[in-house]
C-alpha positions, 0 to 999 in steps of 0.5 A, a space after each residue: 883714447 884706448 890707453 886713457 891716458 890722460 896726463 895731466 889732466 884726470 882726476 885722482 883716480 885717473 877718470 877724465 872728466 867730461 861733462 857737469 851738470 851746474 844751476 847757473 841762470 842760462 837763455 838761448 845764446 848762452 853756449 860757450 859762456 864760462 862757469 869759474 871756481 870762487 877764485 876766478 878760475 874756469 872750471 868749464 862751458 855752458 853747452 846745452 841746458 836740461 829741458 825743466 831749465 828753459 822755463 829760466 827765459 822768463 823766470 829762474 827758479 834754482 830748483 829745477 832749473 840746470 845747464 849741462 858743462 862742458 868740464 875744462 879738463 876735457 877741453 885741456 885735454 881734447 887741445 892738447 893731446 888729440 888736437 896736437 896743440 899743447 903749445 897753445 897751453 903754454 901760454 895759459 896759466 892752468 892751475 890745479 886747485 891751489 897748484 899751477 901745474 903750467 907755466 
């Protein structure tokens, strides 16, 4: 969006996170698998892995296994603002840190 109005999905400095790198053990077919924080909140979805991490199908090596996660805030933004399906979010319990932000 040209106006950069990311609403409640923006970080404190007004940016919208799109993706992050994680060290989860993934294999082919894990796309869409959830990434959870220590409290059990969904923070992202597995999207892809770095080429160096494809060997984790046989041997997981934390030093080089990296997977690419789409940030949950970006997914929610797309559903709400661009998809016009905010009514779906009304059925979810969304939290920001420890604070509940919707429903």
